[in-house]
N, C-alpha and C positions, 0 to 999 in steps of 0.2 A: 356149498353147492359144488357138484362135480363139474369138470370142464365142459362136458357135453351139455349139461343143463345151463351153464352160464352162456355158452354160445347160442343155445336155443332161445334163451331170454333176450340176448342181444338182437337176434334175428326178429324176434317177436316185437321188440320195441321199435325196430326199424319199420316193420310192416305196419304197425299201428300208426306211426307217424306218417308213413306214406299214404295210408288210407285217408288222412286228413290233409293231404296235398302238401306235405313237407317237401322241401326242395334240397337238392345236393346232399343226399343222405350218404354218410360215411360211417363205417364201423371199424375202429382201430383195435387191433389185438394188443393188449397192454401187459399180458402175463409176465413176459420176460423183462419188462421195463420198470414196472412199479409194483408195490406190494398191496396197494389199496383197492385195486379192481382188475378184472380180467379184460373188460371191453369198455371203450368209450363209443357211444352212439351219438353222432353229431348231425344236426340237421338245421335247416333254415326255414323260418316262417316269414312270410311277406310282411307281417305287421304284428303288433301285440295281440290283437284279437285272434288271429290265427294261432299264434303261439299258445295262448290260453286254451284254445280248442284242442290242440295237439296234446298238451300236458294233461288236460282233463280226461281226454279219451284214453291216454296211456294209463292213467291212474285207475280209471274205471275197469278197463279190460284186463289189466294185469291182476287187479284184486279179484275180479270175477273168475278169471280163467286159472290163475296160479295161486290165488290166496295171498299174494304178496303186496305189502305196502312199502313205499320208499322209506329207507332209513333216514333220509334227509331230503328236504326241499329247500332250495334257495333261489333268490332272484325274483324275476317277474316284474311286471309294471314297467317303470321307466328304465330299468336296468338293461332291457333288450336281451336278456339271457336268463333262462330258467334251467335249473338242474334238478333232476330226479335221481337220487342216489339209491340204487337197488343193491348196493355193496359190490357184487360181482360184475354189475353193469351200471354204468352211469350215463344217463341221457342228458345231452346238452341241446336245448332248443334256443337258437339265436335269431335275432333279427339280422338282416343283411349287414347293417353297419356294425353291430356287435361282433358278428362272426369275423369280419375283416379286422376289427380292432384287436381281438384277442388271439386270433391266428393259431388255434389249437392244432390244426393239421401241420402247420409249419413247425410248431414247438415239438410235436411228436412225429416228425417226418420219417423217423426210422422205424416207426411202428408198422407192422404188417396190416394190410387192409383185408377185411373179410369180404369175400365176393358175395354180393346180394343178388338174389333172384326175385326181385319184386315184380309182381304182375303189372303189366301195362294196363292202363284203364281200357275197359272194353269200348270199342267203337259203337256208337248208336246204330241200331239196325236200320237198314234202308226203309224208307217209308213204304208201307204196303200199298199196293195198287188195288187190293181187294176192297170192295165196299161191304160194310156191315149193315144189314137191314134189320129192323125190328121185326119180330115174328108177326105173321099175319093170323090174327085170331078171328078172321071173318069180318064181314061188313058190319058196320054199326047201323042200327035202325034209324 
């Protein structure tokens, strides 16, 4: 995969995780530090259920949109940490406790961070003051 493609995939993984309300998204550039991947995408899920939802959504959308399946999947369940390995990009989905315990950002503190431009959730529109009425089809007999 070309550099631009792996960065695009990293951004896509982050955007999908964000769409499932992942927290504290970080993308670390690993090209100059390791040989096994270009980017680590790290996020936090509030609980195991949300972690499964993030992982499932990433798998479905990346397969549908890019035709890619992860080369490896590890963790899940009680581990508090699931990894989807797309070779050039590795997604780490942590529970808060597991993220603190493993401390990947501290381990790779020298890695450059990719700036993410994730869209903020749209604010609900103000309630309309207009009244919607059913059409008047004439008086009933």
